[in-house]
C-alpha positions as CSV (number, residue, x, y, z in Angstrom):
1,M,92.6,92.0,-21.1
2,Y,96.0,93.1,-19.9
3,K,96.0,96.8,-20.7
4,D,96.5,97.7,-17.0
5,N,99.3,95.3,-16.4
6,I,100.9,94.7,-19.8
7,D,104.3,94.4,-18.3
8,G,103.3,90.9,-17.0
9,Q,102.9,89.8,-20.7
10,Y,106.2,91.1,-22.1
11,G,107.5,87.6,-22.5
12,V,104.4,86.3,-24.2
13,L,104.5,89.3,-26.6
14,A,108.1,88.8,-27.4
15,E,107.6,85.1,-28.3
16,H,104.5,86.1,-30.3
17,Y,106.4,88.6,-32.5
18,I,109.4,86.3,-32.9
19,L,107.2,83.5,-34.2
20,G,105.6,86.0,-36.5
21,E,109.0,87.2,-37.7
22,N,108.3,90.7,-36.6
23,Y,111.8,91.1,-35.3
24,E,111.6,94.8,-34.5
25,K,108.7,94.2,-32.1
26,G,110.3,90.9,-30.9
27,A,113.5,92.8,-29.9
28,E,111.5,95.5,-28.2
29,Y,109.5,93.2,-26.0
30,S,112.4,90.9,-25.4
31,N,114.3,93.9,-24.1
32,L,111.4,94.9,-21.8
33,A,110.9,91.3,-20.5
34,G,114.7,91.0,-19.8
35,K,114.8,94.2,-17.8
36,K,111.7,93.1,-15.8
37,A,113.3,89.8,-15.0
38,Q,116.6,91.5,-13.9
39,K,114.7,93.7,-11.5
40,A,113.3,90.6,-9.9
41,A,116.8,89.1,-9.6
42,S,115.9,86.4,-12.1
43,F,119.1,86.6,-14.0
44,K,118.8,83.3,-15.9
45,E,115.4,84.5,-17.3
46,A,116.8,87.9,-18.1
47,I,119.7,86.3,-20.0
48,E,117.3,84.2,-22.1
49,F,115.3,87.3,-23.1
50,V,118.4,89.3,-24.0
51,E,119.6,86.4,-26.2
52,K,116.2,86.6,-27.9
53,E,116.7,90.3,-28.4
54,V,120.1,89.7,-30.0
55,F,118.5,87.0,-32.2
56,C,116.0,89.6,-33.5
57,L,118.4,92.5,-33.9
58,V,120.8,90.6,-36.1
59,R,118.0,89.9,-38.5
60,L,117.2,93.6,-39.0
61,T,118.8,96.0,-41.5
62,T,122.6,96.7,-41.0
63,T,122.6,100.4,-40.1
64,D,124.8,102.1,-37.5
65,A,121.7,102.7,-35.4
66,N,120.9,99.0,-35.4
67,Y,124.6,98.1,-34.7
68,R,124.4,100.3,-31.6
69,K,121.3,98.4,-30.5
70,I,123.2,95.1,-30.9
71,I,126.1,96.5,-28.9
72,D,123.6,97.7,-26.2
73,A,122.0,94.2,-26.0
74,R,125.2,92.3,-25.9
75,A,126.7,94.6,-23.3
76,R,123.5,94.1,-21.2
77,L,123.9,90.4,-21.7
78,A,127.5,90.6,-20.4
79,G,126.3,92.6,-17.5
80,Y,123.8,90.0,-16.5
81,Q,126.4,87.2,-16.8
82,L,128.8,89.3,-14.7
83,S,126.1,89.5,-12.0
84,L,126.3,85.7,-11.9
85,T,130.1,85.8,-12.0
86,N,129.9,83.8,-15.2
87,H,133.0,85.4,-16.8
88,V,133.3,82.9,-19.7
89,E,129.8,83.6,-20.9
90,A,130.1,87.4,-20.3
91,N,133.2,87.5,-22.5
92,K,131.4,85.5,-25.2
93,A,128.7,88.2,-25.2
94,V,131.1,91.1,-25.8
95,A,133.7,89.4,-28.1
96,P,131.7,89.9,-31.3
97,I,131.1,93.6,-30.7
98,A,134.3,94.8,-29.0
99,N,136.0,95.9,-32.2
100,L,132.7,97.3,-33.6
101,A,132.2,99.4,-30.6
102,E,135.7,100.8,-31.0
103,E,135.1,101.5,-34.7
104,L,131.8,103.3,-34.0
105,N,133.5,105.1,-31.0
106,Y,130.4,104.0,-29.0
107,Q,131.7,105.4,-25.7
108,K,128.5,104.5,-23.8
109,R,129.3,100.8,-23.9
110,L,133.1,100.7,-24.1
111,P,133.5,100.7,-20.2
112,L,131.4,97.6,-19.7
113,I,133.0,95.9,-22.6
114,S,136.5,96.6,-21.2
115,T,135.4,95.6,-17.7
116,T,134.1,92.3,-19.0
117,M,137.3,91.6,-20.9
118,G,139.3,92.6,-17.8
119,T,137.4,90.3,-15.5
120,Y,137.8,87.4,-18.0
121,C,141.6,88.0,-17.9
122,D,141.5,88.0,-14.1
123,W,139.1,85.1,-13.3
124,V,139.5,82.8,-16.2
125,K,142.9,83.3,-17.7
126,E,144.4,84.6,-14.4
127,D,146.5,87.1,-16.3
128,Y,146.1,89.9,-13.6
129,S,148.4,92.4,-15.4
130,E,146.3,92.2,-18.6
131,G,143.1,92.3,-16.4
132,F,144.4,95.5,-14.7
133,R,145.1,97.1,-18.2
134,Y,141.5,96.5,-19.4
135,L,139.9,97.6,-16.1
136,S,142.1,100.8,-16.0
137,K,140.8,101.5,-19.5
138,A,137.2,101.0,-18.3
139,L,137.8,103.4,-15.4
140,K,139.3,106.1,-17.7
141,I,136.4,106.1,-20.2
142,S,133.8,105.9,-17.3
143,E,135.4,109.0,-15.8
144,E,135.4,110.8,-19.2
145,I,131.8,110.2,-20.0
146,K,130.7,110.5,-16.3
147,D,129.0,107.1,-16.3
148,K,128.6,106.4,-12.6
149,V,127.4,102.8,-13.0
150,S,130.4,101.8,-15.2
151,L,132.6,103.8,-12.8
152,W,131.3,101.7,-9.9
153,Y,132.1,98.4,-11.7
154,A,135.5,99.5,-12.8
155,N,136.5,100.6,-9.3
156,F,135.1,97.5,-7.7
157,F,136.9,95.1,-10.0
158,L,140.1,97.0,-9.9
159,G,140.0,96.9,-6.1
160,Y,139.3,93.2,-6.4
161,N,142.2,92.6,-8.8
162,L,144.8,94.4,-6.6
163,S,143.5,92.9,-3.4
164,I,143.9,89.3,-4.4
165,C,147.4,90.2,-5.8
166,C,148.1,91.3,-2.2
167,E,148.4,95.0,-3.0
168,F,146.0,95.6,-0.2
169,E,146.4,99.4,0.3
170,K,145.9,100.2,-3.4
171,G,143.0,97.7,-3.7
172,L,141.3,99.2,-0.7
173,E,141.4,102.7,-2.4
174,Y,139.4,101.5,-5.4
175,L,137.0,99.4,-3.3
176,K,136.3,102.4,-1.1
177,K,135.6,104.5,-4.2
178,S,133.0,102.0,-5.3
179,L,131.5,102.2,-1.8
180,D,131.4,106.0,-2.1
181,L,129.6,105.8,-5.4
182,G,127.0,103.5,-3.9
183,K,126.5,105.9,-1.1
184,L,126.2,108.8,-3.5
185,A,123.5,107.0,-5.4
186,N,121.9,106.1,-2.0
187,H,121.3,102.5,-3.3
188,P,121.6,99.6,-0.8
189,I,122.7,97.0,-3.3
190,P,126.0,98.6,-4.6
191,I,126.7,99.8,-1.0
192,S,126.3,96.2,0.3
193,M,128.3,94.7,-2.6
194,A,131.2,97.1,-2.1
195,K,131.3,96.3,1.6
196,C,131.3,92.6,0.8
197,G,134.3,93.2,-1.5
198,I,136.2,95.2,1.1
199,S,135.6,92.6,3.8
200,S,136.0,89.4,1.9
201,F,138.9,90.1,-0.4
202,N,140.8,92.8,1.3
203,Y,140.4,93.0,5.1
204,T,140.3,89.2,5.7
205,F,143.3,88.3,3.6
206,H,145.2,91.2,5.0
207,G,144.4,90.0,8.5
208,K,142.2,92.9,9.6
209,I,139.5,90.6,10.9
210,D,137.8,93.0,13.3
211,L,137.2,95.4,10.4
212,A,136.1,92.6,8.1
213,Y,133.6,91.4,10.7
214,Q,132.1,94.8,11.2
215,T,132.0,95.7,7.5
216,S,130.4,92.4,6.4
217,K,127.8,92.7,9.2
218,E,126.9,96.1,7.8
219,A,126.7,94.6,4.3
220,V,124.1,92.1,5.6
221,Q,122.1,94.8,7.2
222,M,122.0,96.8,3.9
223,A,121.1,93.6,2.0
224,Q,118.2,92.9,4.4
225,E,117.0,96.5,4.0
226,S,117.0,96.1,0.2
227,G,114.9,92.9,0.4
228,D,116.9,91.6,-2.7
229,I,117.7,87.8,-2.3
230,Y,120.6,88.2,-4.8
231,I,122.6,90.6,-2.6
232,K,121.5,88.7,0.5
233,G,123.3,85.6,-0.8
234,I,126.5,87.5,-1.3
235,A,126.3,89.4,2.0
236,C,125.6,86.2,4.0
237,S,128.7,84.6,2.4
238,S,130.8,87.6,3.2
239,Y,129.6,87.7,6.8
240,G,130.1,84.0,7.2
241,W,133.7,84.2,5.9
242,S,134.5,87.0,8.4
243,C,132.9,84.9,11.2
244,Y,135.1,81.9,10.2
245,C,138.2,84.2,10.2
246,K,137.2,85.4,13.7
247,G,136.8,81.8,14.9
248,L,133.0,81.8,15.2
249,L,132.5,78.5,13.5
250,D,128.8,77.8,14.3
251,E,127.8,81.3,13.2
252,A,129.8,80.8,10.0
253,V,128.0,77.5,9.2
254,D,124.6,79.1,9.7
255,L,125.4,82.1,7.4
256,F,127.0,80.0,4.7
257,L,124.0,77.7,4.5
258,Q,121.8,80.7,4.2
259,S,124.1,82.1,1.5
260,L,124.0,78.8,-0.5
261,S,120.2,78.8,-0.4
262,Y,120.0,82.3,-1.8
263,C,122.8,81.7,-4.4
264,E,121.1,78.6,-5.7
265,K,117.8,80.6,-6.1
266,T,119.5,83.4,-8.1
267,S,122.0,81.1,-10.0
268,Q,124.9,83.0,-8.4
269,L,127.9,80.9,-9.5
270,G,131.1,82.5,-8.1
271,W,129.8,83.4,-4.6
272,G,128.1,80.0,-4.4
273,A,131.3,78.1,-5.3
274,W,133.3,80.3,-2.9
275,T,130.9,79.7,-0.1
276,S,131.0,75.9,-0.7
277,G,134.8,75.9,-0.5
278,I,135.1,78.0,2.6
279,L,132.3,76.0,4.3
280,G,134.5,73.0,3.6
281,H,137.2,74.6,5.6
282,V,134.8,75.3,8.4
283,Y,133.6,71.7,8.6
284,F,137.2,70.5,8.5
285,D,138.1,72.6,11.5
286,M,135.1,71.3,13.3
287,G,136.3,67.7,12.6
288,K,133.4,67.0,10.2
289,F,135.7,65.6,7.4
290,K,133.0,63.9,5.4
291,K,130.9,67.1,5.2
292,A,134.0,69.1,4.3
293,Q,134.7,66.7,1.5
294,E,131.2,67.1,0.1
295,C,131.5,70.9,0.2
296,Y,134.9,70.9,-1.6
297,E,133.5,68.6,-4.3
298,K,130.5,70.8,-4.8
299,G,132.6,73.9,-5.2
300,I,135.1,72.2,-7.6
301,S,132.2,70.9,-9.7
302,T,130.8,74.4,-10.2
303,L,134.1,76.0,-11.0
304,E,135.2,73.3,-13.5
305,R,131.8,73.3,-15.2
306,T,131.8,77.1,-15.7
307,G,135.6,77.6,-16.3
308,I,135.9,80.3,-13.7
309,Y,138.4,80.8,-10.8
310,P,140.8,77.9,-11.7
311,S,143.0,78.8,-8.7
312,W,140.1,78.3,-6.3
313,A,139.4,74.8,-7.9
314,N,143.0,73.8,-7.4
315,M,143.0,75.1,-3.8
316,W,139.8,73.1,-3.0
317,K,141.4,70.0,-4.6
318,V,144.4,70.2,-2.2
319,S,141.9,70.8,0.7
320,L,139.8,67.8,-0.5
321,A,142.8,65.5,-0.3
322,R,143.4,66.7,3.2
323,S,139.8,65.9,4.2
324,K,140.0,62.5,2.6
325,L,143.1,61.6,4.6
326,L,141.5,62.6,7.9
327,N,138.4,60.5,6.8
328,N,140.8,57.5,6.6
329,D,141.1,57.5,2.8
330,Q,144.8,57.1,2.0
331,N,144.2,56.9,-1.8
332,I,146.0,60.2,-2.5
333,K,148.5,60.8,-5.3
334,L,151.1,63.3,-4.0
335,S,152.2,64.1,-7.6
336,E,148.7,65.5,-8.3
337,I,148.7,67.5,-5.1
338,F,152.0,69.2,-6.0
339,Q,150.5,69.9,-9.5
340,Y,147.4,71.5,-8.1
341,Y,149.6,73.7,-5.9
342,D,151.8,74.7,-8.9
343,N,148.6,75.8,-10.8
344,I,147.4,78.2,-8.0
345,N,148.0,81.7,-9.4
346,F,145.8,83.4,-6.8
347,K,148.6,85.2,-4.8
348,A,146.5,85.5,-1.6
349,F,146.2,81.7,-1.6
350,Q,149.8,80.8,-1.9
351,G,150.7,80.5,1.8
352,W,147.3,79.0,2.8
353,A,147.5,76.3,0.1
354,A,151.2,75.5,1.0
355,K,150.1,74.8,4.6
356,H,147.4,72.5,3.3
357,V,150.0,70.6,1.2
358,G,152.1,70.3,4.4
359,E,149.0,68.9,6.3
360,V,148.5,66.3,3.5
361,L,152.2,65.2,3.8
362,L,152.0,65.0,7.6
363,N,148.9,62.9,7.6
364,I,149.7,60.5,4.7
365,Y,151.4,57.5,6.4
366,D,154.4,58.6,8.6
367,Q,157.0,59.0,5.9
368,H,156.8,62.7,5.0
369,T,157.4,64.7,8.1
370,S,160.5,66.4,6.9
371,E,158.8,67.3,3.6
372,A,155.8,68.6,5.6
373,E,158.2,70.9,7.5
374,D,159.6,72.2,4.2
375,W,156.1,73.1,3.1
376,V,155.1,74.8,6.3
377,K,158.3,76.9,6.0
378,K,157.3,77.7,2.4
379,A,153.8,78.7,3.7
380,I,155.3,81.0,6.3
381,E,157.6,82.6,3.7
382,A,154.8,83.2,1.3
383,D,152.4,84.7,3.9
384,K,155.1,87.0,5.2
385,R,156.0,88.1,1.7
386,N,152.3,88.7,0.7
387,C,151.3,90.2,4.1
388,T,148.4,87.6,4.4
389,M,148.6,87.7,8.2
390,W,145.5,85.6,9.1
391,S,146.9,82.8,7.1
392,L,150.3,83.3,8.7
393,G,148.7,82.7,12.1
394,F,147.6,79.2,10.9
395,D,151.1,78.5,9.5
396,Y,152.7,78.9,12.9
397,A,149.9,76.9,14.6
398,F,150.4,74.0,12.1
399,Y,154.2,74.2,12.6
400,A,153.7,73.9,16.3
401,E,151.6,70.7,15.8
402,L,154.3,69.3,13.5
403,L,157.0,70.0,16.1
404,R,154.8,68.5,18.8
405,R,154.7,65.3,16.8
406,K,158.4,65.4,16.4
407,E,158.6,65.6,20.2
408,D,160.1,69.1,20.3
409,P,157.8,70.9,22.8
410,A,160.0,73.9,23.3
411,K,159.9,74.9,19.6
412,A,156.3,73.9,19.4
413,R,155.5,76.4,22.2
414,K,157.5,79.1,20.5
415,N,155.6,78.7,17.2
416,L,152.2,78.4,18.9
417,S,153.0,81.6,20.8
418,K,153.7,83.4,17.5
419,S,150.4,82.1,16.2
420,I,148.5,83.4,19.2
421,D,150.2,86.8,18.9
422,I,149.3,87.1,15.2
423,F,145.6,86.1,15.8
424,K,145.4,88.7,18.7
425,E,146.7,91.4,16.3
426,C,144.2,90.3,13.6
427,G,141.2,90.3,16.0
428,A,140.6,86.6,15.5
429,D,139.3,86.0,19.0
430,G,138.0,82.5,18.6
431,W,141.3,81.3,17.2
432,V,143.2,83.0,20.1
433,E,141.0,81.1,22.6
434,K,141.5,77.8,20.8
435,Y,145.3,78.0,20.6
436,E,145.7,79.4,24.1
437,K,144.1,76.2,25.4
438,E,146.5,74.2,23.3
439,F,149.4,76.2,24.5
440,A,148.4,75.5,28.1
441,E,148.3,71.8,27.3
442,L,151.8,72.0,25.8
C-alpha cells in the first residue's frame, strides 16, 4: 500500500516494531521518523521519536557499536532540545553519555555534548566562565575533526556567551564566524540565525542600533526565503527587538506578535519567552500597562516552568512591578524587587534593570525619590562600565524625568540632552524624536 511513500509511515512502523519487541527495527524506524519530523520543524514530535529510539537501543546488546548508537541518539535528542532552547532537557539527554563518549573517544559527538553542557552552564546555572570552558572545548574538537555543523554551534554560542557578558568585540568575532560558516554552506537557516544572534545580543546591547536594524531585516528576508516557520519566529523576534531599539514601536508590536505565533507553533521556548518580555517593554512605553503586565507574566511563566534564563525571569519580575504601579496597583514589596535585582547575573541587563528598580521607587507613593536617584546613578554607572549604550540613553532620560519632578529643570535639561546625544549616536531615531519633543517642553 505504501511502497511509494513509505516515509509517511515511519512512525507507524516504529510503534509496530516496539510493540512487537523488535527493538532493532524499532530504533531504526524511530530514527527515520524523528529525522522526518525535524525537517518539518516539528521538534516536539522529533523529540518523542528519538526518546523511543533510545528506549529501543538500551534494550539491545551492550557492544561498543551499540553504545555509539546510543550516544548518537542522545546527542541528536540534545540537539533537538537546543533548537527549542530547552537547555535543562538538552543537558539531561547528554548527561548519561558524556563520560562514555570520552572513554570511547567518540570524537564525532564530543563537540555537541560539550556545547550542550556549555549552554546549560550559561543559561541555567549562569556560570559563564564554566560555559566558556565547555564551548571552547567544543570549538577545539570541531576544528580538529572538521565538523562544520558543530563548528557553527560552538562559534554561535561562544559569541552569545561573550556578548551578554559585554565583551562585544570578542563576541562579534565568533558570531561572524558562524555567519561565514552558514554562507559557506549556502544555507539560509544558519545564515539567518547567525544574523539574529549578531543583531539581538551584540549590536543592540552595544548600542549599534542602525547595524542591528539592518542585520535583523536581512535575517527576516533569509527566513522568508527558507519558508521555515521555525526560523521565521526567531527572525521576526530579532527584527522586532531592533525596531523597538530604534523607537519604531508599532512595527515592533506587529513583528513580535508574528514571532509569538510562529514560536508557539514550533514550541520555541527561549525566543518565545524573550519576545513576550520585550513586547511587555514595548507596551509599557506605549502606555498600555495592563498589556505589558500580561506579557511579562507570560514570559516569566515559561522561564520558570522550563528552568531556563533565570536572569530574564528576574528582570521581567522587576518590570512587572513597574507595570502594576502604573496600572494603579500599589501592592508591591520592595524587598522582593531588590532580591530580584540581586539575582540578575546577565551582565547586559544590569544597568537596564537598575533603571527599572529606580522607576518602581519613584512611582510607589512619594517617599522614595532619593532612593530612586541612587538607583538611576547605579544604572548609569553599570551601563557605562558595560558599554551598554542604548540602555545608557534611557538612564539619562529617566534621570531627567526624576529631576523634573524634583523641580530642577536645569539639571533635567542637561541629562535629557545627554540622552538625546547617545540615542543619536546609536541610531535610535524614534527615541531621539521623542526626547527632543520633551526637551522642547522643558
